[in-house]
SELOGU-847300 format. One record per residue (C-alpha): residue number from 1; residue in one letter; chain; y, x, z. Coordinates in Angstrom, 1 decimal. Each point is the difference from the previous one (the first is absolute). Layout:
REM SELOGU-847300
(node NUM, 'a', 'A', (Y, X, Z)) ...
//
This chain:
REM SELOGU-847300
(node 1, 'q', 'A', (-9.0, 6.3, 4.2)) (node 2, 'v', 'A', (-2.3, -1.3, -2.7)) (node 3, 'q', 'A', (-3.7, 0.1, 0.7)) (node 4, 'f', 'A', (-3.0, -1.2, -1.8)) (node 5, 'v', 'A', (-3.3, -0.5, 1.8)) (node 6, 'e', 'A', (-3.2, -0.4, -2.1)) (node 7, 's', 'A', (-3.2, -1.5, 1.3)) (node 8, 'g', 'A', (-3.3, -1.6, -1.1)) (node 9, 'g', 'A', (-1.7, 3.0, -1.4)) (node 10, 'g', 'A', (-3.6, 0.9, 0.7)) (node 11, 'l', 'A', (-3.4, 0.8, -1.5)) (node 12, 'v', 'A', (-1.3, -2.4, -2.6)) (node 13, 'q', 'A', (-2.9, 0.1, -2.5)) (node 14, 'p', 'A', (0.6, 0.1, -3.7)) (node 15, 'g', 'A', (0.8, -3.5, -1.3)) (node 16, 'g', 'A', (1.4, -1.0, 3.4)) (node 17, 's', 'A', (3.4, -1.2, 0.9)) (node 18, 'l', 'A', (2.8, 0.9, 2.5)) (node 19, 'r', 'A', (3.4, -1.4, 0.7)) (node 20, 'l', 'A', (2.7, 2.5, 1.0)) (node 21, 's', 'A', (3.2, -0.9, 1.9)) (node 22, 'c', 'A', (3.3, 1.6, 0.2)) (node 23, 't', 'A', (2.5, -0.9, 2.6)) (node 24, 'a', 'A', (3.6, 1.1, -0.5)) (node 25, 's', 'A', (2.6, 0.6, 2.7)) (node 26, 'g', 'A', (3.6, 1.1, -0.1)) (node 27, 'm', 'A', (0.6, -1.8, -3.3)) (node 28, 'r', 'A', (-0.1, -3.4, -1.6)) (node 29, 'l', 'A', (-3.0, 0.1, -2.3)) (node 30, 'r', 'A', (1.3, -2.7, -2.3)) (node 31, 'l', 'A', (2.8, 2.3, -1.1)) (node 32, 'f', 'A', (-2.3, 2.5, -1.6)) (node 33, 'k', 'A', (-2.6, 0.2, -2.7)) (node 34, 'm', 'A', (-3.2, 1.3, 1.7)) (node 35, 'a', 'A', (-3.0, 1.9, -1.1)) (node 36, 'w', 'A', (-3.3, 1.4, 1.2)) (node 37, 'y', 'A', (-0.9, 3.6, -0.6)) (node 38, 'r', 'A', (-3.1, 2.0, 0.7)) (node 39, 'q', 'A', (-1.0, 3.6, 0.3)) (node 40, 'g', 'A', (-3.6, 1.2, -0.2)) (node 41, 's', 'A', (-1.1, 3.2, 1.7)) (node 42, 'g', 'A', (1.3, 2.9, -2.0)) (node 43, 'k', 'A', (1.8, -2.3, -2.4)) (node 44, 'e', 'A', (3.5, -0.8, -0.8)) (node 45, 'r', 'A', (1.5, -3.2, 1.4)) (node 46, 'e', 'A', (-0.1, -2.8, -2.6)) (node 47, 'w', 'A', (1.6, -3.4, -0.5)) (node 48, 'v', 'A', (-2.5, -2.8, 0.4)) (node 49, 'g', 'A', (2.1, -3.1, -0.6)) (node 50, 'g', 'A', (3.3, -1.7, 0.7)) (node 51, 'i', 'A', (1.6, -3.3, 0.8)) (node 52, 't', 'A', (3.5, -1.3, -0.7)) (node 53, 'g', 'A', (2.3, -2.3, 1.9)) (node 54, 't', 'A', (-1.2, -2.9, -2.2)) (node 55, 'd', 'A', (-3.7, 0.9, 0.8)) (node 56, 't', 'A', (-0.8, 1.3, -3.4)) (node 57, 't', 'A', (-2.5, 2.8, 0.2)) (node 58, 'd', 'A', (-1.3, 2.9, -2.1)) (node 59, 'y', 'A', (-2.7, 2.5, 0.5)) (node 60, 'a', 'A', (-1.4, 3.3, -1.1)) (node 61, 'e', 'A', (-2.6, -0.3, -2.7)) (node 62, 's', 'A', (-2.6, 1.4, 2.4)) (node 63, 'v', 'A', (0.2, -3.0, 2.4)) (node 64, 'k', 'A', (1.2, -2.7, -2.3)) (node 65, 'g', 'A', (-2.1, -3.1, 0.4)) (node 66, 'r', 'A', (-1.4, 1.1, 3.3)) (node 67, 'f', 'A', (3.0, 0.4, 2.3)) (node 68, 't', 'A', (2.6, -2.6, 0.9)) (node 69, 'i', 'A', (3.3, 0.6, 1.7)) (node 70, 's', 'A', (1.9, -2.7, 1.9)) (node 71, 'r', 'A', (2.9, -0.1, 2.5)) (node 72, 'd', 'A', (1.1, -2.2, 2.9)) (node 73, 'n', 'A', (3.7, 0.6, 0.5)) (node 74, 'a', 'A', (0.1, -2.2, 3.1)) (node 75, 'k', 'A', (-2.5, 2.3, 1.6)) (node 76, 'n', 'A', (1.5, 3.1, -1.6)) (node 77, 'm', 'A', (-3.4, 0.9, -1.3)) (node 78, 'v', 'A', (-1.6, 1.0, -3.3)) (node 79, 'y', 'A', (-3.7, -0.2, -0.7)) (node 80, 'l', 'A', (-2.6, 1.6, -2.3)) (node 81, 'q', 'A', (-3.1, -2.0, -0.7)) (node 82, 'm', 'A', (-2.7, 2.2, -1.5)) (node 83, 's', 'A', (-3.2, -1.1, -1.5)) (node 84, 's', 'A', (-2.8, 1.5, -2.1)) (node 85, 'l', 'A', (0.7, 3.3, 1.7)) (node 86, 'k', 'A', (-1.2, 3.2, -1.6)) (node 87, 'p', 'A', (-0.6, 3.4, 1.6)) (node 88, 'e', 'A', (3.0, 1.3, -1.9)) (node 89, 'd', 'A', (2.2, -2.4, 1.9)) (node 90, 't', 'A', (-0.7, 2.2, 3.1)) (node 91, 'a', 'A', (3.4, 1.1, 1.2)) (node 92, 'v', 'A', (2.7, -0.4, 2.6)) (node 93, 'y', 'A', (2.1, -3.0, -0.9)) (node 94, 'y', 'A', (3.7, -0.2, 0.6)) (node 95, 'c', 'A', (2.7, -2.6, -0.5)) (node 96, 'n', 'A', (3.6, 0.9, -0.8)) (node 97, 't', 'A', (2.9, -1.2, -2.1)) (node 98, 'r', 'A', (0.0, 0.1, -3.8)) (node 99, 'p', 'A', (1.0, 2.6, -0.9)) (node 100, 'y', 'A', (-1.2, 1.6, 3.1)) (node 101, 't', 'A', (2.4, 1.3, 2.7)) (node 102, 't', 'A', (-1.0, 3.4, 1.1)) (node 103, 'n', 'A', (0.8, -0.3, 3.7)) (node 104, 'y', 'A', (-1.8, -3.4, 0.3)) (node 105, 'w', 'A', (-3.6, 1.2, -0.4)) (node 106, 'g', 'A', (-2.2, -1.2, 2.9)) (node 107, 'q', 'A', (-3.4, 1.2, 1.2)) (node 108, 'g', 'A', (-1.9, -2.1, -2.5)) (node 109, 't', 'A', (-3.4, -1.6, 0.5)) (node 110, 'q', 'A', (-3.3, 1.6, -1.1)) (node 111, 'v', 'A', (-2.2, -1.8, -2.5)) (node 112, 't', 'A', (-3.4, 1.4, -0.6)) (node 113, 'v', 'A', (-2.3, -1.5, -2.6)) (node 114, 's', 'A', (-3.6, 1.3, 0.4)) (node 115, 's', 'A', (-3.5, -1.2, 0.1)) 
//
């Protein structure tokens, strides 16, 4: 079965940085377009950014210029480097395919941006 495990979240001050990791199992990551999603408390899950098989990326306007997605197919991992974090970035972050696959959602990793 396919499983995504996210890690790297934590508490960070506004303006700080975090690097999130996603490890995939049960699939060859290189065969899929991947993306990061997030869901704030009481909010709808939203798309953060994506990466293609040729390593081209795109991002939601809310994070563009601050977040960077990368992938390491040999390690079957995808990453989200976050900088200049804002309180509104507080959410549980998930990785999944693009478009997402409903049954592939993992537990996510909590990112809290607060002073």
